[in-house]
C-alpha positions as CSV (number, residue, x, y, z in Angstrom):
1,M,-1.5,-12.5,6.0
2,I,0.4,-12.4,9.0
3,E,-2.1,-12.0,12.2
4,A,-1.5,-10.3,15.4
5,R,-0.5,-12.5,18.2
6,K,-0.7,-10.1,21.4
7,S,1.3,-11.2,24.2
8,I,0.5,-9.8,27.7
9,I,4.0,-11.1,28.9
10,F,5.9,-9.8,26.1
11,E,4.1,-6.5,26.3
12,K,5.2,-6.0,29.7
13,I,8.9,-6.9,29.0
14,F,8.8,-4.8,26.0
15,S,7.3,-1.8,27.6
16,L,10.5,-1.4,30.0
17,Y,12.8,-1.5,27.1
18,H,10.1,0.9,25.0
19,R,10.1,3.5,27.5
20,Q,14.0,3.8,27.8
21,L,14.4,3.8,24.0
22,L,12.0,6.7,23.7
23,A,13.6,8.5,26.4
24,Y,17.1,7.7,24.9
25,S,16.0,8.8,21.4
26,F,13.8,12.0,21.8
27,E,13.9,14.9,23.9
28,R,10.3,14.9,24.4
29,I,7.0,13.6,23.1
30,Y,3.9,15.9,23.1
31,W,0.6,15.3,22.8
32,H,-2.4,17.3,21.7
33,Q,-6.3,16.9,21.5
34,T,-9.2,19.2,21.6
35,K,-12.1,16.8,22.3
36,T,-12.3,13.7,24.3
37,L,-11.3,10.5,22.1
38,P,-14.4,8.2,21.3
39,G,-15.0,5.7,24.1
40,I,-16.0,3.0,21.4
41,P,-13.9,1.2,19.1
42,A,-12.3,3.7,16.3
43,V,-10.3,3.6,13.2
44,Y,-7.2,5.8,14.0
45,I,-5.4,7.1,10.8
46,A,-2.1,9.1,10.7
47,N,0.4,10.5,8.3
48,H,3.6,8.1,7.9
49,S,7.0,9.4,7.6
50,C,9.3,7.2,9.4
51,W,9.9,4.1,11.1
52,W,9.3,5.6,14.4
53,D,5.6,5.8,13.8
54,G,4.9,2.4,14.8
55,L,6.7,2.6,18.1
56,I,4.9,5.9,18.8
57,F,1.5,4.2,18.1
58,Y,2.4,2.0,20.9
59,L,3.1,4.6,23.3
60,L,-0.2,6.0,22.6
61,N,-1.7,2.6,22.9
62,R,-0.4,2.4,26.4
63,T,-1.2,6.0,27.4
64,V,-4.2,7.8,25.9
65,L,-6.2,5.7,23.5
66,P,-9.3,4.5,25.1
67,K,-9.5,1.1,23.5
68,E,-7.2,-1.6,22.9
69,A,-5.7,-1.1,19.6
70,Y,-4.2,-3.0,16.7
71,I,-2.0,-1.7,13.9
72,M,-2.0,-2.5,10.1
73,M,1.8,-2.8,8.9
74,H,3.2,-3.6,5.7
75,E,4.1,-7.3,5.4
76,S,7.7,-6.8,4.5
77,G,8.3,-4.7,7.7
78,L,6.4,-7.2,9.9
79,K,8.8,-9.8,8.5
80,Q,11.7,-7.7,9.3
81,Y,10.5,-6.8,12.7
82,P,8.2,-10.0,13.8
83,Y,8.0,-8.9,17.4
84,F,5.5,-6.2,16.4
85,K,2.8,-9.1,16.0
86,W,3.1,-9.7,19.7
87,L,2.4,-5.9,20.2
88,G,-0.8,-6.0,18.1
89,A,0.6,-5.7,14.5
90,F,-1.0,-7.4,11.4
91,S,0.3,-7.4,8.0
92,I,-0.9,-6.2,4.7
93,N,0.6,-6.9,1.5
94,R,-0.5,-4.1,-1.2
95,E,1.0,-6.4,-4.1
96,N,-1.4,-8.9,-3.7
97,P,-5.1,-8.0,-4.2
98,K,-6.4,-11.0,-2.5
99,D,-4.1,-10.4,0.6
100,I,-5.3,-6.7,0.7
101,L,-8.9,-7.8,1.1
102,K,-7.9,-10.6,3.6
103,S,-6.3,-7.8,5.7
104,L,-9.1,-5.5,5.3
105,Q,-11.6,-8.3,6.5
106,Y,-9.2,-9.1,9.6
107,A,-9.4,-5.4,10.5
108,E,-13.1,-5.4,10.2
109,G,-13.3,-8.5,12.5
110,L,-11.4,-6.4,14.9
111,L,-13.7,-3.8,15.0
112,Q,-16.6,-6.0,15.6
113,Q,-14.6,-7.4,18.6
114,E,-14.6,-3.8,19.9
115,K,-10.9,-3.3,19.3
116,S,-9.6,-0.3,17.6
117,V,-7.4,-0.4,14.5
118,W,-4.7,2.0,13.5
119,I,-3.9,2.3,9.7
120,F,-1.2,4.6,7.8
121,P,-3.4,5.2,4.7
122,Q,-0.6,6.5,2.7
123,G,0.5,3.0,2.4
124,D,4.1,3.6,2.6
125,E,6.6,6.2,4.2
126,F,6.8,9.7,2.6
127,H,8.7,12.7,3.6
128,L,7.3,14.5,6.4
129,E,6.6,17.7,4.2
130,S,5.2,15.6,1.2
131,R,1.7,17.4,0.4
132,P,-0.9,16.3,-0.4
133,L,-1.1,13.3,1.7
134,Y,-2.2,10.7,-0.9
135,F,-4.3,7.8,0.7
136,Q,-5.1,4.5,-0.4
137,T,-8.8,3.7,-0.5
138,G,-9.0,0.6,2.0
139,V,-9.8,2.7,5.0
140,L,-12.8,3.7,3.4
141,Y,-13.8,0.0,2.7
142,L,-13.6,-0.3,6.5
143,L,-15.9,2.5,7.2
144,E,-18.4,1.4,4.5
145,K,-18.6,-2.0,6.2
146,C,-18.5,-0.5,9.9
147,P,-20.4,2.8,9.2
148,H,-21.1,3.2,12.9
149,I,-17.4,3.1,13.7
150,P,-15.8,6.8,14.2
151,I,-12.5,7.5,12.2
152,V,-10.0,9.8,14.4
153,P,-7.3,11.4,12.3
154,I,-3.6,11.7,14.3
155,S,-0.9,13.8,13.1
156,F,2.9,13.1,13.7
157,Y,5.3,15.8,13.4
158,Y,9.0,15.5,14.1
159,S,11.2,18.5,14.5
160,F,14.5,19.3,16.0
161,G,14.7,22.4,18.2
162,Q,17.5,23.8,20.6
163,K,18.4,20.4,21.9
164,R,20.5,17.5,20.6
165,K,17.6,15.1,20.2
166,P,14.5,15.6,18.2
167,E,10.9,16.1,19.7
168,V,7.8,14.4,18.3
169,Y,4.5,16.4,18.3
170,I,1.1,14.6,18.2
171,A,-2.2,16.0,17.7
172,A,-5.8,14.2,17.4
173,G,-8.3,15.8,15.5
174,N,-12.2,15.6,15.9
175,H,-13.8,12.2,15.1
176,T,-15.9,11.9,12.1
177,F,-18.0,9.1,10.2
178,H,-18.4,7.6,6.8
179,T,-21.6,9.5,6.3
180,D,-19.9,12.7,7.3
181,L,-17.3,12.8,4.5
182,T,-18.1,14.6,1.5
183,G,-18.5,12.8,-2.1
184,N,-20.4,9.8,-3.2
185,S,-17.8,7.5,-4.2
186,R,-15.0,5.8,-2.2
187,K,-12.4,7.7,-4.2
188,E,-14.1,11.1,-3.5
189,K,-14.6,10.2,0.4
190,T,-10.8,9.4,0.4
191,A,-10.1,12.7,-1.2
192,A,-12.0,14.3,1.5
193,L,-10.3,12.3,4.2
194,E,-7.0,13.5,2.6
195,Q,-7.9,17.0,2.9
196,I,-8.9,16.8,6.5
197,C,-5.7,15.1,7.5
198,T,-3.2,17.5,5.2
199,Y,-5.0,20.5,7.0
200,Q,-4.6,19.2,10.4
201,L,-0.9,18.2,9.9
202,D,-0.3,21.6,8.7
203,E,-2.0,23.6,11.5
204,L,0.1,21.1,13.9
205,K,3.2,22.6,12.1
206,K,2.1,26.0,12.8
207,L,1.8,25.3,16.4
208,V,5.2,23.9,16.6
209,I,7.0,26.5,14.8
210,N,5.2,29.3,16.6
211,K,5.9,27.4,19.7
212,Q,2.4,27.5,20.9
213,L,2.5,24.5,23.2
214,E,0.3,25.7,26.1
215,T,-2.4,23.2,25.2
216,F,0.1,20.1,24.8
217,S,0.9,17.5,27.5
218,I,4.0,15.5,27.6
219,L,3.9,11.6,27.3
220,S,7.5,11.0,27.4
221,Q,10.7,12.8,27.9
222,R,14.3,12.0,28.6
């Protein structure tokens, strides 16, 4: 397992490049939330449809997330882009059960240190319109180990409008806890979480299609 090695110096240098990269690549990046994000450490989960998701996470970590956050990243991707570990990425190898457990225990340790953790529970990248959002059960392992930690569903939606560059729409849902999820088993509670996130993503899609953006703020624009 590859552990995160956050570097303040690297973050400062990377943030300059990152800001320009997002402005060059996207017309605008929008943010939407209905309630205040929990001020305590949280597990943030999001749908995963493209390589950009990790860099969008970094933008959120710098702007709207109330706690310092780390992100779980597939080992092959972290080996390909090793600089992510200096921004707070740690690896998971789903082909090795022992490595999966080690990564989840590492994430648990971060939560106990009052650091937030960001997870893409689909495990791999899937098309933005794929439904339902099938989740791995690892996130429920964390919630079982840390039942006092809230979980916050985040939805990413990428869309082309009337401009040359695409736009990104991000929505934060209401946080919940392990005991609030319906079902008794880990599998049942994972399915309940899938339903919450699928519904939230579809509602975000409707807002984008209908151009109901009055409650959105802009995090980045060209």
